[in-house]
C-alpha positions as CSV (number, residue, x, y, z in Angstrom):
1,M,32.8,-38.0,-209.9
2,A,30.1,-40.3,-208.5
3,P,30.3,-39.2,-204.9
4,K,29.1,-35.6,-205.8
5,K,25.4,-36.8,-206.1
6,A,25.0,-37.2,-202.4
7,P,24.2,-33.5,-201.7
8,A,21.2,-33.7,-204.1
9,A,19.7,-36.5,-202.1
10,D,20.3,-34.5,-199.0
11,K,18.7,-31.5,-200.6
12,N,15.6,-33.5,-201.5
13,K,15.5,-34.9,-198.0
14,D,15.7,-31.4,-196.6
15,A,12.9,-30.2,-198.9
16,K,10.7,-33.1,-197.9
17,G,11.5,-32.4,-194.3
18,K,10.5,-28.8,-194.8
19,S,7.3,-29.9,-196.5
20,D,6.5,-32.2,-193.6
21,D,7.1,-29.4,-191.2
22,A,4.9,-27.0,-193.1
23,K,1.8,-29.3,-193.0
24,P,1.3,-29.2,-189.2
25,A,1.5,-25.4,-189.4
26,D,-1.3,-25.3,-192.1
27,D,-3.5,-27.7,-190.1
28,K,-3.1,-25.6,-187.0
29,G,-4.1,-22.5,-189.0
30,E,-7.3,-24.0,-190.3
31,K,-8.7,-24.7,-186.7
32,K,-10.5,-21.4,-185.6
33,T,-11.8,-20.6,-182.2
34,L,-15.6,-20.1,-181.5
35,F,-14.9,-16.4,-180.9
36,Q,-13.1,-16.1,-184.2
37,K,-16.0,-17.8,-186.0
38,I,-18.5,-15.5,-184.5
39,K,-16.4,-12.5,-185.3
40,D,-16.0,-13.7,-188.9
41,F,-19.8,-14.2,-189.1
42,W,-20.7,-10.7,-188.0
43,A,-18.1,-9.4,-190.4
44,S,-19.8,-11.2,-193.3
45,P,-22.7,-9.7,-195.3
46,M,-25.2,-12.2,-193.7
47,G,-24.0,-11.2,-190.3
48,I,-24.4,-7.5,-191.1
49,Y,-28.0,-8.2,-192.4
50,V,-28.9,-10.1,-189.2
51,A,-27.5,-7.3,-187.1
52,I,-29.6,-4.7,-188.9
53,V,-32.7,-6.9,-188.5
54,F,-32.1,-7.4,-184.8
55,T,-31.5,-3.6,-184.4
56,I,-34.8,-2.8,-186.0
57,I,-36.6,-5.4,-183.8
58,L,-35.1,-3.9,-180.7
59,V,-36.0,-0.4,-181.7
60,V,-39.6,-1.4,-182.4
61,M,-39.8,-3.2,-179.0
62,A,-38.4,-0.2,-177.3
63,I,-41.0,2.1,-179.0
64,G,-43.7,-0.4,-178.1
65,S,-42.7,-0.5,-174.5
66,A,-42.6,3.3,-174.3
67,L,-46.1,3.5,-175.8
68,V,-47.4,0.9,-173.3
69,C,-45.9,2.9,-170.4
70,L,-47.5,6.1,-171.7
71,N,-50.8,4.3,-172.1
72,E,-50.7,2.9,-168.6
73,A,-49.7,6.3,-167.2
74,S,-52.7,7.8,-169.0
75,R,-55.1,5.2,-167.8
76,T,-53.8,5.6,-164.2
77,A,-54.4,9.4,-164.5
78,D,-57.9,8.7,-165.9
79,L,-58.7,6.4,-163.1
80,R,-57.4,8.8,-160.5
81,Y,-59.6,11.6,-162.1
82,A,-62.6,9.3,-162.1
83,M,-62.0,8.4,-158.4
84,E,-61.9,12.1,-157.6
85,L,-65.3,12.6,-159.3
86,V,-66.8,9.7,-157.5
87,K,-65.5,11.0,-154.2
88,K,-66.9,14.5,-154.9
89,F,-70.3,13.0,-155.8
90,M,-70.4,10.9,-152.6
91,M,-69.4,13.9,-150.5
92,T,-72.5,15.7,-151.7
93,K,-74.5,13.0,-149.9
94,D,-72.2,12.6,-146.9
95,P,-69.1,14.9,-146.2
96,S,-67.4,12.0,-144.3
97,Y,-66.5,10.4,-147.6
98,E,-63.7,12.9,-147.9
99,T,-61.7,10.8,-145.3
100,R,-63.0,7.4,-146.2
101,D,-60.8,5.0,-148.2
102,D,-61.4,4.5,-151.9
103,I,-62.6,0.9,-151.7
104,E,-65.4,1.8,-149.3
105,T,-66.3,4.8,-151.4
106,I,-66.4,2.8,-154.6
107,F,-68.6,0.1,-152.9
108,D,-71.1,2.6,-151.7
109,A,-71.1,4.4,-155.1
110,D,-71.8,1.2,-156.9
111,Q,-74.9,0.6,-154.8
112,I,-76.1,4.1,-155.6
113,A,-75.4,3.5,-159.3
114,G,-77.5,0.4,-159.2
115,E,-80.4,2.4,-157.7
116,L,-80.0,5.1,-160.2
117,A,-80.0,2.6,-163.1
118,A,-83.3,1.2,-161.8
119,L,-84.7,4.7,-161.6
120,A,-83.5,5.4,-165.1
121,L,-85.4,2.3,-166.4
122,L,-88.5,3.4,-164.4
123,L,-88.2,6.9,-165.9
124,N,-88.0,5.4,-169.4
125,D,-91.2,3.4,-168.7
126,L,-92.9,6.5,-167.4
127,E,-91.9,8.5,-170.5
128,N,-93.3,5.7,-172.7
129,E,-96.5,5.7,-170.7
130,I,-96.9,9.5,-171.1
131,A,-96.1,9.3,-174.8
132,G,-98.8,6.6,-175.2
133,I,-101.4,8.7,-173.3
134,R,-100.5,11.8,-175.3
135,Y,-100.9,9.9,-178.5
136,R,-104.4,8.6,-177.5
137,L,-105.6,12.0,-176.4
138,N,-104.7,13.2,-180.0
139,H,-106.7,10.3,-181.4
140,D,-110.2,10.4,-180.1
141,W,-109.6,9.6,-176.4
142,M,-110.9,11.9,-173.7
143,A,-109.5,12.6,-170.3
144,N,-111.5,12.8,-167.0
145,K,-109.8,12.9,-163.6
146,D,-107.4,10.0,-163.4
147,A,-108.5,8.1,-166.5
148,I,-108.9,8.4,-170.2
149,Y,-111.8,7.1,-172.3
150,L,-112.5,6.0,-175.8
151,F,-116.1,6.1,-177.0
152,V,-116.1,3.5,-179.8
153,S,-118.8,4.1,-182.4
154,G,-118.7,0.6,-184.0
155,A,-121.5,-1.8,-183.0
156,N,-120.5,-5.0,-181.1
157,T,-122.0,-7.5,-178.8
158,W,-121.0,-7.1,-175.1
159,H,-118.3,-9.8,-175.3
160,N,-116.9,-8.3,-178.5
161,A,-116.9,-4.9,-176.9
162,V,-114.7,-6.3,-174.2
163,K,-112.2,-7.5,-176.8
164,V,-112.3,-4.2,-178.6
165,C,-111.1,-2.5,-175.4
166,E,-108.5,-5.1,-174.7
167,K,-107.0,-4.5,-178.1
168,E,-106.7,-0.8,-177.1
169,K,-104.9,-2.1,-173.9
170,A,-107.9,-0.8,-171.9
171,K,-111.0,-2.2,-170.2
172,L,-114.7,-1.9,-170.9
173,V,-115.7,0.9,-168.5
174,H,-116.0,0.3,-164.8
175,I,-117.8,3.2,-163.2
176,E,-116.4,4.0,-159.8
177,S,-117.9,7.3,-158.8
178,E,-120.9,9.7,-159.3
179,H,-118.6,12.2,-161.0
180,E,-117.5,9.5,-163.5
181,E,-121.2,8.6,-164.2
182,D,-122.0,12.3,-164.8
183,F,-119.1,12.6,-167.2
184,I,-120.2,9.5,-169.2
185,E,-123.8,10.5,-169.3
186,K,-122.9,13.9,-170.7
187,V,-120.7,12.5,-173.4
188,V,-123.1,9.8,-174.7
189,Y,-126.3,11.9,-174.5
190,G,-128.0,12.3,-177.9
191,R,-125.7,9.9,-179.8
192,H,-127.1,7.3,-182.2
193,S,-127.0,4.1,-180.0
194,F,-126.6,2.9,-176.5
195,Y,-123.2,2.1,-175.0
196,W,-122.2,-1.1,-173.1
197,L,-120.7,-0.8,-169.6
198,G,-118.3,-3.3,-168.3
199,A,-120.7,-5.2,-166.0
200,I,-122.3,-8.6,-166.5
201,K,-124.8,-10.8,-164.7
202,K,-124.4,-14.5,-165.1
203,S,-126.5,-15.7,-162.2
204,D,-127.6,-13.7,-159.2
205,K,-125.1,-10.9,-159.0
206,W,-123.8,-8.1,-161.2
207,R,-120.0,-8.0,-161.5
208,W,-117.5,-5.7,-163.2
209,V,-115.5,-7.6,-165.8
210,D,-112.2,-5.8,-165.2
211,D,-111.7,-7.1,-161.6
212,N,-114.7,-9.4,-161.0
213,S,-115.8,-7.2,-158.2
214,E,-119.5,-6.9,-157.3
215,V,-121.4,-3.9,-158.6
216,K,-122.3,-1.9,-155.5
217,L,-122.5,1.7,-156.8
218,S,-125.3,1.7,-159.4
219,F,-127.4,4.2,-161.4
220,W,-130.4,2.2,-162.6
221,A,-133.3,3.9,-164.5
222,E,-136.5,4.4,-162.6
223,G,-139.0,1.5,-162.6
224,L,-136.5,-1.0,-164.0
225,S,-135.7,-4.1,-162.1
226,T,-132.1,-5.0,-161.5
227,T,-132.9,-8.6,-160.9
228,A,-133.6,-9.7,-164.4
229,Y,-133.3,-13.4,-165.0
230,A,-129.9,-14.4,-166.3
231,T,-127.9,-17.6,-166.6
232,P,-124.3,-18.4,-167.6
233,E,-125.6,-19.4,-171.0
234,R,-127.7,-16.3,-171.4
235,P,-126.2,-13.5,-169.3
236,N,-127.4,-10.0,-169.1
237,C,-125.2,-6.9,-169.5
238,I,-125.6,-3.2,-168.5
239,R,-126.0,-0.5,-171.0
240,I,-126.2,3.3,-170.5
241,N,-129.0,5.0,-172.4
242,I,-128.3,7.9,-174.8
243,D,-131.6,9.5,-174.3
244,C,-131.7,9.6,-170.5
245,T,-133.0,12.8,-169.1
246,T,-132.8,11.9,-165.4
247,P,-129.2,12.3,-164.2
248,R,-127.7,9.2,-162.6
249,K,-130.6,7.0,-163.5
250,C,-129.6,5.9,-167.0
251,W,-128.7,2.2,-166.7
252,T,-130.7,-0.6,-168.1
253,D,-129.9,-4.2,-168.8
254,L,-130.1,-6.2,-172.0
255,K,-129.0,-9.6,-173.3
256,C,-125.3,-9.5,-174.0
257,N,-125.7,-10.7,-177.6
258,L,-127.3,-7.5,-178.8
259,L,-125.3,-4.8,-180.6
260,G,-124.1,-1.7,-178.9
261,R,-121.2,0.7,-178.8
262,S,-118.3,0.5,-176.4
263,I,-116.7,2.7,-173.8
264,C,-113.1,1.8,-173.2
265,K,-111.3,3.1,-170.0
266,M,-107.6,3.2,-169.3
267,K,-106.1,4.2,-165.9
268,P,-102.5,4.7,-165.1
269,L,-100.6,1.6,-163.9
270,K,-100.6,1.1,-160.2
271,K,-96.8,1.6,-160.0
272,W,-97.3,5.3,-161.1
273,I,-100.0,5.8,-158.5
274,N,-98.2,4.2,-155.6
């Protein structure tokens, strides 16, 4: 009976052999290729989530690119339209610009634009100057020929009269013609006090204070000397009398520290005259 146990041992041996054969098969199944791993990742919930995010990003990028292209196309059209306007403007000055290249046209147009900008600034200055004159004429100033005048009623020494006019951005009056003398004599006649003119004598010559030029055209009163003694310390100044009855003979001189009224004169800037 003992020999019958041998098959059981063989059976165990066969089972062990099968078990050993199965292990390599399982080990081989656990090793996946890179492609299989990528495939499994995209099939996983995380892979699906990443795919959705990437898709959204790509869609946004595509939309952004389309918008950029449309914007560039719009800008190109605007530039082309602007170039057409520039060319039309330049053709009004010279018809040959119709056949000239764009670079030359733009260069010449830029030069003209610079000139126009300078003219615009000058025009702005002129408008401000006109506004200032209009304001003064509405506030006690009087116009005569190419100048406006303010007859200041406050009493001042000659030197303070100069400062009063400077505050008004004007000068103590410099009489330059017979017509101007007639105008001033007419305005001041019968008023309460004499008016200072813008001339002073510090030594041997009378000079206008606004430009330091010598007084050559004068309207001295009859019988009065124009060579009154004066020094730099005690100068003499010219006044116009308010009770003068002899036309163009109304000037007299006094010490500059006496009190009198002022006549301020403002002329247009030389850049508007030239």
